[in-house]
SEFIMAR-735361 format. One line per 3 residues: for each residue x, y, z of N, C-alpha, C, O. Coordinates in pm, whole numbers, plus 50000, padded with zeros to 5 digits. Example, Ala and Ser with C-alpha at 12.3 -4.5 7.8 and 13.67 -1.06 7.14 Angstrom:
// SEFIMAR-735361
51319,49431,50780,51230,49550,50780,51320,49670,50780,51424,49668,50846 ~ 51285,49775,50708,51367,49894,50714,51290,50003,50787,51341,50114,50804;
END
This chain:
// SEFIMAR-735361
87573,62263,51407,87520,62368,51320,87560,62333,51183,87679,62324,51152 ~ 87456,62310,51091,87486,62280,50955,87510,62398,50867,87475,62510,50904 ~ 87568,62377,50752,87598,62486,50657,87476,62564,50620,87484,62686,50602;
87356,62494,50605,87234,62559,50569,87190,62655,50668,87123,62753,50635 ~ 87226,62631,50800,87186,62728,50905,87274,62858,50893,87233,62964,50941 ~ 87390,62850,50832,87478,62969,50825,87449,63044,50702,87496,63157,50689;
87374,62990,50605,87348,63066,50486,87242,63173,50509,87150,63155,50589 ~ 87257,63288,50436,87154,63392,50445,87032,63352,50360,87041,63257,50282 ~ 86924,63419,50374,86807,63388,50294,86837,63418,50145,86774,63360,50057;
86934,63509,50118,86965,63535,49981,87042,63422,49920,87025,63391,49802 ~ 87129,63357,50000,87200,63238,49949,87104,63124,49908,87131,63050,49813 ~ 86995,63113,49979,86902,63003,49953,86811,63028,49837,86743,62936,49792;
86806,63150,49786,86720,63178,49669,86784,63116,49541,86905,63101,49524 ~ 86686,63081,49453,86728,63024,49326,86780,63130,49236,86871,63101,49157 ~ 86728,63257,49241,86775,63364,49149,86808,63482,49241,86768,63491,49357;
86888,63576,49177,86925,63702,49241,86829,63803,49189,86832,63838,49071 ~ 86742,63853,49279,86641,63947,49239,86688,64094,49264,86724,64133,49375 ~ 86686,64172,49155,86722,64309,49162,86597,64395,49133,86531,64377,49031;
86566,64483,49219,86452,64568,49201,86488,64688,49115,86605,64729,49113 ~ 86398,64743,49046,86427,64864,48963,86302,64949,48963,86192,64897,48947 ~ 86320,65079,48980,86211,65180,48982,86229,65271,48863,86331,65340,48855;
86134,65273,48771,86134,65367,48665,85996,65384,48614,85910,65302,48645 ~ 85968,65492,48531,85836,65522,48490,85777,65431,48385,85829,65424,48273 ~ 85667,65358,48420,85600,65273,48325,85478,65348,48269,85420,65315,48166;
85441,65458,48349,85326,65535,48306,85363,65682,48329,85460,65713,48400 ~ 85286,65772,48268,85303,65914,48292,85384,65983,48186,85409,65927,48079 ~ 85427,66104,48215,85485,66193,48114,85627,66150,48074,85677,66187,47968;
85692,66071,48163,85834,66027,48132,85841,65882,48090,85944,65817,48108 ~ 85731,65828,48031,85729,65689,47996,85833,65655,47895,85884,65543,47900 ~ 85869,65742,47801,85969,65710,47704,86106,65689,47770,86182,65599,47734;
86134,65777,47871,86261,65750,47952,86253,65616,48023,86353,65546,48038 ~ 86128,65580,48070,86119,65449,48135,86133,65335,48033,86180,65227,48069 ~ 86094,65355,47909,86113,65250,47810,86261,65229,47788,86306,65115,47790;
86338,65331,47767,86479,65318,47754,86547,65254,47873,86638,65173,47855 ~ 86504,65288,47992,86559,65237,48114,86532,65080,48120,86617,64998,48152 ~ 86411,65053,48088,86365,64903,48097,86439,64821,47990,86483,64709,48015;
86453,64879,47872,86525,64804,47767,86670,64784,47798,86727,64680,47767 ~ 86732,64889,47862,86874,64883,47898,86890,64778,48010,86979,64693,48003 ~ 86801,64784,48116,86811,64689,48224,86791,64544,48175,86864,64451,48212;
86691,64530,48094,86665,64394,48041,86779,64336,47954,86806,64216,47959 ~ 86842,64419,47878,86959,64374,47791,87068,64343,47889,87135,64241,47872 ~ 87093,64422,47991,87210,64390,48085,87181,64254,48154,87270,64169,48162;
87061,64235,48201,87031,64103,48268,87041,63990,48170,87086,63882,48208 ~ 87001,64007,48046,87009,63904,47945,87160,63867,47927,87197,63750,47932 ~ 87242,63968,47907,87390,63945,47890,87457,63878,48010,87543,63791,47995;
87415,63921,48131,87471,63861,48255,87425,63717,48265,87507,63629,48294 ~ 87300,63691,48243,87252,63554,48254,87310,63460,48148,87339,63344,48177 ~ 87327,63511,48023,87398,63431,47915,87541,63398,47942,87595,63299,47892;
87603,63483,48022,87739,63465,48064,87758,63382,48188,87871,63364,48232 ~ 87646,63328,48248,87648,63243,48365,87589,63307,48484,87584,63242,48588 ~ 87547,63424,48479,87476,63490,48591,87572,63547,48690,87690,63567,48660;
87523,63572,48805,87609,63625,48917,87618,63517,49028,87517,63461,49070 ~ 87738,63493,49072,87762,63395,49174,87696,63256,49138,87654,63180,49225 ~ 87691,63230,49008,87635,63107,48961,87486,63103,48959,87429,62996,48940;
87418,63221,48979,87274,63224,48976,87222,63317,48873,87287,63418,48845 ~ 87106,63289,48814,87045,63386,48714,86995,63504,48791,86960,63497,48909 ~ 86994,63617,48715,86942,63745,48773,86800,63771,48718,86769,63747,48602;
86718,63820,48809,86581,63848,48769,86550,63994,48812,86584,64033,48924 ~ 86488,64072,48730,86442,64203,48756,86304,64204,48813,86217,64129,48768 ~ 86283,64287,48912,86152,64306,48974,86127,64461,48955,86194,64545,49014;
86029,64491,48869,86007,64629,48827,85889,64691,48907,85786,64627,48931 ~ 85909,64816,48944,85797,64895,49010,85791,65027,48935,85893,65083,48895 ~ 85668,65075,48916,85635,65198,48840,85643,65318,48934,85578,65323,49039;
85728,65415,48891,85737,65538,48970,85633,65639,48929,85615,65738,49000 ~ 85566,65621,48823,85465,65712,48778,85518,65856,48757,85626,65875,48700 ~ 85447,65950,48799,85466,66095,48776,85496,66173,48897,85527,66291,48882;
85490,66122,49019,85513,66211,49139,85602,66141,49235,85625,66021,49230 ~ 85652,66229,49325,85749,66185,49423,85692,66078,49517,85762,65981,49545 ~ 85573,66092,49566,85526,65993,49657,85504,65854,49592,85525,65752,49657;
85464,65850,49466,85456,65722,49394,85595,65655,49385,85610,65534,49401 ~ 85694,65738,49359,85829,65685,49353,85876,65625,49483,85929,65515,49489 ~ 85854,65705,49588,85891,65659,49724,85819,65531,49756,85878,65438,49811;
85692,65525,49722,85614,65401,49745,85667,65281,49669,85668,65169,49720 ~ 85710,65305,49547,85767,65200,49462,85889,65150,49523,85912,65029,49529 ~ 85975,65243,49572,86103,65204,49638,86069,65116,49760,86130,65012,49783;
85971,65164,49837,85939,65092,49963,85885,64954,49939,85915,64862,50015 ~ 85804,64936,49832,85758,64805,49794,85873,64704,49773,85863,64587,49810 ~ 85982,64754,49710,86096,64667,49680,86176,64648,49813,86211,64536,49849;
86202,64755,49883,86288,64755,50000,86234,64660,50111,86311,64597,50184 ~ 86100,64653,50118,86037,64577,50228,86015,64429,50197,85968,64352,50282 ~ 86050,64392,50073,86045,64251,50039,86170,64184,50094,86273,64248,50113;
86158,64056,50120,86274,63981,50178,86355,63905,50075,86441,63823,50111 ~ 86329,63932,49945,86407,63865,49844,86478,63952,49742,86521,63905,49636 ~ 86489,64084,49778,86552,64177,49688,86696,64203,49739,86716,64242,49854;
86797,64179,49649,86938,64196,49690,86989,64338,49667,87081,64382,49735 ~ 86928,64411,49570,86974,64545,49541,86861,64613,49462,86772,64549,49408 ~ 86870,64747,49459,86767,64820,49387,86832,64931,49301,86920,65004,49347;
86783,64941,49176,86821,65048,49087,86711,65148,49091,86597,65116,49057 ~ 86740,65270,49131,86639,65365,49170,86629,65479,49063,86711,65485,48972 ~ 86534,65562,49074,86495,65666,48985,86609,65760,48938,86719,65760,48995;
86580,65841,48834,86668,65947,48798,86621,66084,48848,86684,66186,48818 ~ 86513,66088,48921,86451,66212,48969,86509,66253,49107,86486,66184,49206 ~ 86584,66362,49111,86656,66401,49235,86571,66409,49353,86608,66359,49460;
86454,66473,49341,86375,66499,49461,86312,66364,49517,86286,66349,49636 ~ 86290,66271,49423,86245,66139,49462,86358,66051,49530,86333,65972,49621 ~ 86478,66071,49481,86591,66008,49542,86606,66053,49688,86617,65972,49780;
86604,66186,49703,86621,66247,49836,86509,66207,49927,86531,66184,50046 ~ 86385,66198,49872,86272,66153,49952,86284,66008,50003,86235,65973,50110 ~ 86352,65926,49919,86366,65796,49948,86487,65755,50038,86493,65644,50092;
86582,65852,50050,86708,65832,50111,86700,65779,50259,86781,65695,50295 ~ 86603,65825,50343,86586,65766,50477,86556,65619,50474,86598,65542,50560 ~ 86481,65583,50372,86444,65434,50362,86559,65352,50311,86570,65234,50343;
86648,65415,50229,86766,65341,50188,86850,65310,50312,86898,65197,50326 ~ 86868,65406,50403,86939,65386,50524,86871,65290,50616,86936,65202,50672 ~ 86742,65305,50631,86658,65219,50723,86666,65072,50682,86688,64985,50767;
86650,65043,50553,86637,64901,50501,86770,64846,50464,86783,64725,50447 ~ 86873,64932,50451,87005,64888,50415,87016,64798,50290,87091,64701,50285 ~ 86934,64837,50189,86941,64768,50056,87046,64849,49971,87036,64971,49959;
87145,64778,49913,87231,64853,49818,87151,64916,49703,87079,64845,49632 ~ 87161,65042,49685,87076,65118,49592,87167,65196,49495,87254,65272,49537 ~ 87146,65176,49371,87214,65253,49265,87108,65350,49209,87010,65306,49149;
87127,65481,49229,87032,65577,49192,87085,65654,49074,87204,65682,49065 ~ 86997,65687,48985,87032,65744,48848,87026,65895,48843,87044,65949,48734 ~ 87004,65968,48950,86988,66114,48944,87127,66181,48935,87229,66121,48970;
87128,66300,48891,87254,66383,48887,87260,66487,49000,87358,66561,49009 ~ 87160,66495,49084,87158,66589,49187,87288,66587,49271,87330,66480,49314 ~ 87351,66702,49294,87468,66713,49375,87443,66658,49509,87524,66581,49560;
87326,66696,49575,87301,66653,49711,87271,66502,49722,87266,66450,49833 ~ 87251,66434,49617,87232,66288,49618,87356,66210,49634,87351,66090,49660 ~ 87477,66280,49617,87600,66202,49622,87618,66145,49760,87689,66046,49773;
87561,66199,49861,87587,66155,50000,87455,66111,50067,87459,66065,50181 ~ 87337,66124,50000,87213,66104,50065,87187,65972,50129,87118,65971,50231 ~ 87232,65865,50082,87199,65732,50140,87314,65661,50190,87302,65542,50216;
87436,65725,50208,87554,65662,50250,87534,65571,50366,87461,65611,50457 ~ 87590,65457,50376,87681,65393,50271,87610,65291,50180,87673,65202,50123 ~ 87476,65308,50167,87401,65214,50089,87352,65262,49953,87289,65187,49878;
87383,65391,49921,87332,65443,49791,87454,65503,49714,87540,65572,49769 ~ 87454,65471,49586,87557,65522,49497,87502,65590,49382,87399,65547,49331 ~ 87563,65697,49334,87515,65775,49222,87582,65719,49093,87704,65704,49086;
87498,65689,48991,87556,65625,48877,87582,65726,48761,87637,65688,48658 ~ 87542,65853,48779,87567,65959,48677,87654,66065,48737,87666,66081,48858 ~ 87719,66141,48642,87788,66256,48683,87698,66357,48759,87586,66380,48716;
87742,66415,48867,87665,66508,48940,87646,66637,48858,87720,66661,48762 ~ 87551,66717,48894,87521,66847,48825,87653,66931,48833,87690,66995,48735 ~ 87719,66931,48941,87848,67009,48951,87947,66969,48841,88004,67055,48774;
87966,66847,48824,88066,66803,48725,88014,66827,48587,88090,66871,48501 ~ 87878,66798,48558,87820,66831,48429,87838,66979,48395,87871,67015,48282 ~ 87814,67066,48496,87823,67211,48475,87966,67252,48441,87984,67340,48357;
88064,67194,48502,88200,67222,48474,88239,67172,48328,88307,67243,48253 ~ 88194,67052,48294,88221,67002,48156,88156,67087,48051,88218,67119,47950 ~ 88032,67122,48073,87962,67210,47977,88036,67349,47958,88056,67400,47847;
88073,67401,48072,88142,67531,48066,88276,67518,47992,88311,67605,47913 ~ 88352,67411,48016,88473,67390,47955,88455,67375,47805,88533,67431,47728 ~ 88353,67297,47760,88319,67276,47617,88282,67408,47552,88331,67443,47444;
88191,67482,47623,88145,67604,47562,88256,67707,47537,88248,67782,47440 ~ 88357,67712,47621,88464,67808,47607,88574,67752,47524,88620,67817,47430 ~ 88619,67628,47556,88745,67581,47484,88712,67523,47344,88794,67533,47254;
88589,67461,47325,88562,67396,47195,88479,67490,47105,88500,67500,46984 ~ 88386,67557,47169,88296,67643,47081,88332,67788,47084,88277,67866,47007 ~ 88425,67829,47172,88477,67971,47174,88367,68065,47216,88372,68181,47175;
88271,68026,47293,88166,68124,47334,88226,68224,47432,88309,68194,47518 ~ 88174,68349,47410,88222,68460,47491,88114,68521,47584,88143,68572,47692 ~ 87983,68512,47534,87871,68559,47614,87754,68466,47588,87656,68502,47523;
87768,68337,47644,87662,68241,47616,87534,68271,47697,87542,68334,47802 ~ 87419,68227,47649,87300,68219,47723,87270,68078,47756,87307,67990,47680 ~ 87203,68050,47868,87172,67918,47914,87025,67897,47908,86953,67972,47974;
86973,67800,47833,86834,67765,47832,86820,67630,47895,86888,67536,47856 ~ 86730,67620,47994,86722,67499,48077,86578,67468,48118,86494,67558,48126 ~ 86552,67342,48143,86421,67299,48193,86410,67343,48346,86508,67336,48421;
86290,67388,48387,86279,67449,48520,86268,67348,48638,86238,67386,48751 ~ 86294,67221,48608,86289,67121,48717,86424,67119,48791,86518,67189,48751 ~ 86434,67041,48894,86557,67026,48973,86677,66994,48889,86785,67047,48915;
86664,66910,48792,86773,66872,48706,86826,66989,48633,86945,67018,48639 ~ 86734,67063,48558,86771,67181,48487,86830,67292,48569,86929,67356,48532 ~ 86765,67312,48687,86822,67423,48783,86963,67383,48834,87052,67466,48851;
86977,67252,48857,87111,67213,48915,87226,67233,48813,87322,67305,48840 ~ 87216,67166,48695,87325,67180,48606,87345,67324,48551,87459,67364,48526 ~ 87241,67397,48532,87252,67531,48475,87322,67623,48572,87406,67704,48532;
87290,67613,48693,87354,67693,48802,87503,67657,48810,87586,67747,48816 ~ 87538,67536,48808,87677,67495,48815,87749,67538,48684,87866,67577,48690 ~ 87684,67532,48572,87748,67579,48447,87772,67729,48451,87878,67777,48410;
87675,67802,48500,87698,67946,48507,87811,67984,48605,87892,68072,48578 ~ 87812,67915,48721,87921,67930,48810,88061,67903,48758,88154,67979,48781 ~ 88071,67792,48688,88199,67745,48626,88242,67846,48519,88359,67882,48508;
88140,67893,48436,88179,67986,48327,88240,68111,48390,88344,68159,48344 ~ 88176,68163,48495,88223,68292,48558,88347,68276,48634,88441,68354,48616 ~ 88355,68169,48725,88471,68153,48817,88589,68095,48753,88701,68134,48786;
88570,68002,48662,88684,67932,48602,88731,67995,48473,88849,67984,48440 ~ 88641,68062,48398,88678,68113,48267,88657,68267,48251,88689,68325,48148 ~ 88604,68325,48351,88577,68473,48343,88478,68506,48242,88476,68619,48193;
88392,68413,48209,88294,68437,48104,88149,68471,48168,88092,68393,48245 ~ 88097,68589,48131,87966,68629,48181,87855,68568,48101,87856,68572,47978 ~ 87760,68512,48170,87647,68450,48102,87550,68565,48069,87512,68642,48157;
87509,68575,47943,87423,68689,47902,87275,68669,47942,87199,68765,47943 ~ 87235,68546,47974,87100,68530,48021,87073,68387,48066,87140,68294,48020 ~ 86977,68366,48155,86936,68236,48201,86789,68229,48168,86713,68313,48216;
86744,68130,48087,86609,68127,48047,86554,67981,48073,86603,67881,48020 ~ 86455,67980,48154,86396,67852,48198,86268,67822,48117,86195,67913,48080 ~ 86244,67696,48090,86113,67658,48031,86051,67542,48108,86122,67466,48173;
85924,67529,48100,85855,67425,48178,85850,67294,48098,85852,67295,47975 ~ 85843,67181,48169,85828,67047,48106,85703,67054,48016,85597,67106,48052 ~ 85723,66997,47897,85609,66990,47804,85597,67122,47714,85505,67133,47633;
85687,67212,47732,85682,67340,47655,85683,67311,47504,85759,67227,47455 ~ 85603,67379,47436,85600,67366,47287,85662,67490,47212,85719,67477,47104 ~ 85648,67603,47273,85685,67727,47214,85812,67785,47273,85811,67836,47384;
85921,67776,47197,86051,67817,47253,86102,67955,47196,86212,67999,47231 ~ 86022,68019,47109,86068,68141,47045,86092,68255,47145,86131,68365,47106;
END
């Protein structure tokens, strides 16, 4: 049995391919631009420093568009390839949760960018959360509002998607339970809102 027979298909590849899912089209394209620029800069720096395990890194990008099914499909396109070593996944909680069964099924190490509390365990042991969860963000916001800003009856204005609902609920809970501060109002706005008066 030769050494080549013992090597995995990944060992035999010339580059290390990392998949990444972010919006190239749709309402969140600006967020996608930032994600793409950051990922490209990281790959450039890694490659200039000699790469990973002596190999250059290559990004394989898939567009998540504007809806959950498009994001899940983008993840599946990457997960079903035989040359992807890891995947950097979306920041949208519902899409991360929708993809979690496939993370487990295909066993591709996945770094997801959402802050949803439920995403912390969704794809274990193959998925890791790269941002503070909503629970931690809520506690930090509450601490800052009380200790740094001296707020006594704050109102919370938040976007009505899963992200806004998550951190705002944890902020309200932390304000009341940890600081005895009553929230004077919870006000949601829809994505794309122009009138905040």
